[in-house]
Structures are given as C-alpha cells and as structure tokens.
C-alpha positions as CSV (number, residue, x, y, z in Angstrom):
1,M,90.4,134.0,21.2
2,L,87.9,132.6,18.6
3,V,84.9,130.8,20.0
4,A,82.2,128.8,18.1
5,L,78.6,129.0,19.3
6,Y,76.2,126.1,18.9
7,N,72.5,125.5,19.8
8,R,70.0,123.1,18.4
9,T,66.8,123.5,20.4
10,F,66.2,127.3,20.3
11,D,63.7,128.5,22.8
12,E,62.4,132.0,23.0
13,Q,62.6,132.0,26.8
14,D,66.4,131.5,26.5
15,V,66.9,134.7,24.5
16,P,67.8,137.0,27.5
17,I,70.5,134.7,28.8
18,L,71.9,134.1,25.3
19,L,72.0,137.9,24.6
20,R,73.7,138.3,28.0
21,I,76.3,135.7,27.1
22,L,77.0,137.3,23.7
23,S,77.4,140.7,25.4
24,L,80.0,139.2,27.8
25,L,81.9,137.6,25.0
26,E,82.0,140.9,23.2
27,L,83.0,142.8,26.3
28,H,86.0,140.5,26.7
29,K,86.8,140.9,23.0
30,L,86.3,137.2,22.1
31,Q,85.7,136.7,18.4
32,M,82.6,134.6,17.5
33,V,81.6,132.1,14.8
34,F,77.9,131.1,14.8
35,Y,76.3,127.8,13.9
36,K,74.2,129.1,10.9
37,E,70.8,127.7,12.0
38,F,71.3,129.1,15.5
39,Y,72.2,132.5,14.2
40,D,69.2,132.6,11.8
41,R,66.8,131.9,14.8
42,L,68.6,134.4,17.0
43,E,69.1,137.2,14.4
44,P,65.7,139.0,15.0
45,H,66.9,139.7,18.6
46,L,70.4,140.8,17.7
47,N,72.0,144.1,16.8
48,F,75.5,143.4,15.6
49,K,77.8,146.1,14.2
50,C,79.9,143.6,12.1
51,T,79.1,140.8,9.7
52,P,79.0,137.5,11.7
53,R,81.0,134.4,10.7
54,F,79.2,131.0,10.3
55,F,79.8,127.3,10.3
56,T,77.4,124.5,9.4
57,G,79.4,121.4,10.4
58,K,82.8,120.0,11.0
59,K,84.1,120.8,7.5
60,D,83.7,124.5,7.8
61,L,84.4,125.0,11.5
62,P,87.5,127.3,11.5
63,P,90.6,125.2,12.4
64,N,91.9,128.0,14.6
65,T,88.8,127.9,16.8
66,D,89.9,127.9,20.4
67,M,86.7,126.7,22.0
68,L,83.1,125.6,21.1
69,F,80.3,126.8,23.3
70,S,77.3,124.4,23.5
71,F,74.1,126.1,24.6
72,G,71.4,123.6,25.7
73,G,71.4,120.3,27.5
74,D,73.5,117.1,27.3
75,G,72.1,116.2,23.9
76,T,73.4,119.5,22.5
77,M,76.8,118.7,23.9
78,L,76.7,115.3,22.2
79,D,75.9,117.0,18.9
80,S,79.0,119.2,19.4
81,V,81.3,116.2,19.6
82,C,80.5,115.5,16.0
83,F,81.5,119.0,15.1
84,V,84.9,118.9,16.8
85,G,85.8,115.3,16.1
86,N,89.6,114.9,16.1
87,T,90.3,118.6,15.9
88,N,91.2,119.0,19.6
89,I,88.9,122.0,19.9
90,P,87.6,122.0,23.5
91,L,83.9,122.0,24.4
92,I,82.2,124.0,27.1
93,G,78.6,123.3,27.9
94,V,76.1,126.0,29.2
95,N,73.1,124.2,30.6
96,L,69.8,125.5,29.3
97,G,68.2,122.1,29.5
98,R,67.3,119.9,32.5
99,L,69.8,117.6,34.1
100,G,73.1,118.7,32.6
101,F,75.9,116.2,33.4
102,L,77.9,117.3,30.4
103,A,76.5,120.8,30.0
104,A,77.5,121.4,33.6
105,I,77.6,125.2,33.8
106,P,74.3,126.6,34.9
107,A,73.0,129.8,33.2
108,D,73.5,131.8,36.5
109,E,77.2,130.9,36.5
110,V,78.0,131.8,32.9
111,E,79.5,135.2,33.8
112,A,82.0,133.7,36.2
113,A,82.8,130.9,33.7
114,I,83.6,133.4,31.0
115,L,85.8,135.3,33.3
116,S,87.6,132.0,34.2
117,L,88.2,131.4,30.5
118,V,89.6,134.9,29.9
119,K,91.9,134.5,32.9
120,G,92.9,130.9,31.9
121,S,91.7,129.5,35.3
122,Y,90.2,126.3,33.9
123,T,91.2,122.8,33.2
124,L,90.7,120.5,30.1
125,E,89.3,117.1,30.9
126,K,90.1,114.6,28.2
127,R,87.2,112.2,27.7
128,T,87.5,108.8,26.1
129,L,85.3,108.1,23.0
130,L,84.2,104.7,21.7
131,H,84.6,103.7,18.0
132,L,82.2,101.5,16.0
133,D,83.6,99.2,13.3
134,S,81.0,97.8,11.0
135,S,80.8,95.7,7.9
136,L,78.7,98.5,6.2
137,P,79.3,102.2,6.4
138,L,77.2,103.7,9.2
139,F,76.8,107.1,10.8
140,N,77.9,109.3,7.9
141,G,81.6,109.1,8.5
142,A,81.4,109.8,12.3
143,P,81.4,106.3,13.9
144,Y,82.3,107.5,17.4
145,A,80.4,108.4,20.5
146,L,81.1,110.2,23.8
147,N,78.4,108.5,25.8
148,E,77.3,105.2,24.5
149,F,76.7,102.7,21.8
150,T,73.5,100.6,21.9
151,I,71.8,97.8,20.1
152,H,68.0,97.8,20.4
153,R,65.0,95.8,19.2
154,Q,62.9,97.7,16.7
155,D,59.6,99.3,17.9
156,S,57.5,96.8,19.8
157,S,59.1,93.6,18.5
158,S,60.0,90.8,20.9
159,M,63.2,90.7,22.8
160,I,66.4,90.0,21.0
161,K,69.5,87.8,21.6
162,I,72.8,89.6,21.5
163,H,75.8,87.3,21.5
164,T,78.7,89.3,22.9
165,Y,82.4,88.7,22.7
166,L,85.5,90.2,24.3
167,N,88.6,90.1,22.0
168,G,86.9,87.2,20.2
169,E,86.2,85.2,23.3
170,F,82.5,84.6,24.2
171,L,81.3,86.6,27.1
172,N,77.5,86.2,27.3
173,T,74.3,86.0,25.3
174,Y,71.9,88.8,26.4
175,W,68.2,88.1,26.0
176,A,67.0,91.6,26.4
177,D,65.4,94.7,24.8
178,G,68.9,95.9,24.0
179,L,72.4,96.3,25.1
180,I,74.4,99.4,26.0
181,V,78.2,99.9,25.9
182,A,79.0,103.1,27.7
183,T,82.2,105.1,28.2
184,P,83.0,106.4,31.7
185,T,81.4,109.7,30.6
186,G,78.3,107.9,29.5
187,S,78.0,105.9,32.7
188,T,75.9,108.7,34.2
189,G,73.5,108.6,31.2
190,Y,71.4,105.8,29.7
191,S,73.5,103.1,31.4
192,L,72.8,104.5,34.8
193,S,69.1,104.6,34.2
194,C,69.3,100.8,33.4
195,G,71.1,100.0,36.6
196,G,74.7,100.5,35.5
197,P,77.4,101.9,37.9
198,V,78.8,105.5,38.0
199,V,82.3,105.4,36.7
200,F,84.8,108.2,37.1
201,P,85.8,109.9,33.8
202,Q,89.4,109.1,34.3
203,A,88.8,105.3,34.4
204,S,90.1,103.3,31.5
205,S,87.0,101.2,31.1
206,F,83.7,100.5,29.3
207,V,80.4,99.5,30.9
208,I,78.3,96.8,29.3
209,T,74.7,97.2,30.5
210,P,71.7,95.1,29.3
211,V,68.3,96.9,28.8
212,A,65.5,95.0,30.5
213,P,67.2,91.6,30.4
214,H,65.0,88.4,30.6
215,N,67.5,86.7,33.0
216,L,67.5,88.7,36.2
217,N,71.0,87.3,37.1
218,T,72.4,89.3,34.2
219,R,74.1,92.4,35.6
220,P,76.2,95.3,34.2
221,I,79.8,94.5,33.8
222,V,82.9,96.8,33.7
223,V,85.6,95.8,31.2
224,P,89.0,97.4,30.3
225,D,88.7,99.8,27.3
226,D,91.5,98.1,25.5
227,N,89.1,95.2,24.7
228,V,87.3,94.9,21.4
229,I,83.6,94.1,22.0
230,S,81.9,92.4,19.2
231,F,78.3,91.2,18.7
232,E,76.0,88.8,16.8
233,I,72.3,89.6,16.9
234,E,69.3,87.3,16.6
235,G,65.6,88.1,16.7
236,R,62.2,87.4,15.2
237,T,62.4,90.5,13.0
238,E,65.0,91.3,10.3
239,H,65.9,94.8,11.4
240,F,67.4,96.2,14.6
241,L,68.4,99.6,15.8
242,C,72.0,100.7,16.4
243,T,72.8,104.0,18.1
244,L,75.8,106.2,18.8
245,D,74.8,108.8,21.4
246,A,71.6,110.4,20.0
247,R,72.2,109.2,16.4
248,T,70.3,106.1,15.1
249,E,70.8,103.7,12.2
250,M,68.6,100.7,11.2
251,I,70.6,97.5,10.6
252,K,70.1,93.9,9.6
253,S,71.3,91.0,11.7
254,N,74.0,90.1,9.2
255,V,75.8,93.5,9.8
256,Q,79.0,92.9,11.8
257,L,79.5,95.3,14.7
258,A,82.5,95.8,17.0
259,I,83.3,98.5,19.6
260,K,86.7,99.7,20.6
261,K,88.4,102.7,22.1
262,E,88.6,105.6,19.7
263,T,92.1,106.8,18.7
264,F,91.4,110.4,19.8
265,T,89.7,112.1,22.7
266,V,87.5,115.1,23.3
267,S,88.4,117.8,25.8
268,L,85.7,119.3,28.1
269,V,86.4,122.7,29.6
270,R,85.9,122.9,33.3
271,P,86.2,126.1,35.3
272,D,88.4,125.5,38.3
273,E,85.4,125.6,40.7
274,H,83.7,122.7,38.9
275,N,84.6,119.0,39.1
276,F,83.1,115.6,38.7
277,L,82.3,115.1,42.4
278,K,80.5,118.4,42.6
279,T,78.5,117.6,39.5
280,I,77.2,114.2,40.7
281,R,76.4,115.6,44.2
282,Q,74.4,118.3,42.6
283,K,72.7,116.3,39.9
284,L,72.0,113.1,41.9
285,Y,71.4,114.9,45.2
286,W,74.0,112.9,47.1
287,G,74.3,113.9,50.7
288,V,71.0,115.8,50.6
289,D,68.1,115.0,52.9
290,R,65.1,115.2,50.6
291,R,62.5,114.4,53.4
292,N,62.1,118.1,54.4
C-alpha cells in the first residue's frame, strides 16, 4: 500500500506523534510519499534508511497512491481535496488541530486507525463537492469545494445585495455581509456558525445561509443539490470576495457566478468505530451535561 503524507502547519510539538505515525507505517510495511515542504520541515528529526519520494501537488501525486494522510485540522483536510481532485484517492484525517470534524481521528487513536487500515476494517464515505462556474477563470483550475462557497463584502465596506436564483428562477435578494452555499459536509462548518442546520453527509442537498442578514426574517434554506444556484451582486464598492473552502479570489460585480453539484466525489476514510453521529456528539457535546 502506498500512502501520501501531507501537512501544512508544521508545529514542533507535533514531532513526537508524527514520528510515531511514521514508525507505525514502516512497521506495517506501508510505502510513503511525502509532501515536499512537509518533509523538508520534518527532515531534521528523521533517520531514514532509504531515499524518500515526494509530491508537490496534484500533478505529481503518484496515480497508484492508495490513500492520502492529512496531518492537522480541517483546513489541512480541505487543502488535501485539491491534491486528490477527481483521482478517487481516499483521504484520512489525523487531527492535530482543534475541532476536527473532517480530521476526525485524534492523535491518541492513530495506532488503532492504522491497524484498521491494514486489516481493511474501514469504510469509504463518498462526499459531495460543489462546483463553481464563472464567466472568468477562477481558483487556478480547481473550481470545486468540499465545504462551502461564499460571496463576501470586501474588508469593512457596507453590506451587499446578492440576488439569488434557483435554476434561473428568482429565490431571494439577500442584504447581508455575505452568503454561504454549503454542502452537507460543510454544514458543520461556517454555515453552522451562521445559524445553518446540521445536515447528514448522505443528504442530497445544499444549504444557503446568509451572513449577518439585514432582514431578520431571512433564514437558512435547504435546497436539492440538483439545482443550479446563480447570483448577481450589488454594492457600494466595485470588488467583492469569493471563496471556495479556504481559497479566496477578488471579483467584480460583473463576474457571473453559479454553483452546482460537482461531477465527482471525494472519499473520506472512516475506521469502523467512527461515524458521523459519534463525531457530532463528541465535537458539539450533545448529550453531555456541562454544568458540572
């Protein structure tokens, strides 16, 4: 089995657990290919007997890679989506960050998770992506996102008007700081913090959530993911911000934007003892009495 290893926010305090993970991968005879920048930062702590293999992006990630390990938080997992794209290479997230909805395997469970991989006792969860169509090329040839698409006012400018359409039919005009279109996976991210609902990953839907809307009657809405959601933007400034997950582009109001379901999916590796209900109970403290 060939596994790719990725990390973007290297922290010296994570070195012991990273070395432990590498030793476990070697113990179980898993071949490794390193993200080059990650290896360069980790190299002073390593003692390898063989010359390591590297990748720097999607183009040179070996096509026979069986799995990509993401070491960090959810932002690192979102980066990893751009590496695998439509290659069908599954992602597994080891949480070295804070909340960890996507990078759901805590550091103290890594050994059990690797053993599950070796034994094949895991499931692949296919997650829907959203795709951005635009009148100008945006996002460097990777116009898709696992979590969400957003339109935002720039800096401290006044609120903007976002005319929103479903399959060409007018839905609403949002007077707000911005607007989020989230996948079911992204429903537990930015959308949730803005009052959106938690949606099960298997649901075939998108969530449209306004950011700080002027009209308090405006609420998040769940729509089928076979809809095309398009936008027209107005504001007092010429430029606005457009994001896919953690990636940002500055656009003008005359840029045409539309969101639809991506033609491919991304697979997340889940050891058999992990599932969505367990994750939200742990991360959101559901069923826990915090008064003690």
